[in-house]
C-alpha positions, 0 to 999 in steps of 0.5 A: 499500500505504501508504494502505491501511495508514494507513487500516486503522490509523486505523479500528482504534480505536473512538475514532477511528471515533467521531470520523469519525462525529461529523465526519459532521455537520460541522466540530468544534473539537478541544475539542468532540471532547475533550468528546465522547470524554471523553479527555485533550487529548494522547490526542485529539491523537494520535488526530487525528494518525493520522486526518490521516496516513490523510488521513481528516480535515483540520484548520485552525488559527485562532488558538488553535483547531483545527478538524477536518472530514472530508477533501475531495479525499482519495484514493479509498481514504480516501473509500471508507473513510469511506463504508463506515464511515458505511454500517455504523456510523450505526445503532450505539448508541454512534454514536447516543449520540455524536450526541445528546451532540454536539447538547448540546455544539454548543449551547455556544461552543467557548470555553465548552467549553474553559473547562469542560474547563480547570476540570475538569482543574484540579479533578482535579489539585487532588483528586489532589494532596490525595489523594496520600500525604505522606511525610517526606523521607528516610524509609526 
């Protein structure tokens, strides 16, 4: 019962399903997944944790890099869920768009993708700091 509940929870979010479909083409670094989904690193980390818990994906850490792939030797229910998702979703527009975007992302080294994300986050933080209203201390 627990396997079933973990798998259905993992498949209940569009972003997690998008990750599964992207991993269908092979192993990805977490920075590549972040770039594809255009989500915060902490959000992607939570999604990947749920997918790992359901045993739909596996991950390996290599230095500061974390790489994910579809699970091998997973329980039968997990393998069947992955195959079911592939069968029904590979023709979906969002999956096709992701496949196209992933080709562009894969042209870059993971270190370059990560560097690009750090620059983008720093720029957003700077813009948020500039845009934040300034209030006088003790103002009522």
